[in-house]
N, C-alpha and C positions, 0 to 999 in steps of 0.2 A: 277452489276445488269443486268439481262437478260430481254430483251423485249419480249412481247408475240409473235411477229413475228419470233423469233428465235426458237419457239417450234417445227417447222417442220424440223429442221436440225437434222442430225444424231449425235448421241452421240460420242464423241471422248475423248480419253485420250492422251493429247498432239496431236500427229499426227496419232495415231493408231485408226483405226475404231473399233466400239464397237463389231463387229462380231469376231474380233481377240482376244477379251479378254478371251474367254473360253479356248483356248489353252494356254494362259498365266496363267490362273488360274490352269490348270492341271500342268503346269511347276512349279508353286509355291508349290503345294502339293506333287509333285512326281518329284524331281529333279534328272533327268538322262540325259544322252547325247541325247537319241532319243527323249525325250520330249522337250528338248531345240531346236533340229533341227526341230521338228514338229511345235513348236511355231513360230520359225523364218520363216519357209516356209508358214505357215498360215497367218502370219502378212504380208509378202510380197505379197501373193496371194490377200488378201483383199485390200491391198494398191493399187495394180495394177488394180483390179476391180473398185475401187473408182476413180482412175485416168482416166480410160476410160469411166466412167459414167455408169457402170453396177452395178446392185444389184446381189446377188447370184442367185435369181430366174430368172432374165432376162438373166444372163449368161448361166444358164442351158438350157433355152429355145433356145438361140442362138446356143449353142453347139448341141442340138438335131436337129435343122433345118440344121446345117452344116453337121452333120453326115448323115442325111436322104437324103441330096442332093436336087437339084432343080427339079427333075422329080417326080411328084406325080401321082400315078396310080389311075384311077377312079373306076375300078372294081377289085375284088379280083383276084389274080394270079391263084388260083386253079379252077376258073370257066372260061372256054374259050368258 
């Protein structure tokens, strides 16, 4: 029996995060080697994100700021 305070936790299927279930669903309905590899890679990706404390949205924001770099320009480059 689950307690009400467990309602904020992410859904899991054993150790697999709920975000990785969609590629597994594709694998179940379309069993091919490439869908198997895609499902494994997606599961590993979401497991690593969960291990480091990221959600996919936070990871994309971190990636965007990493690619943009530390320097932020205050005025447009086309107006000098």
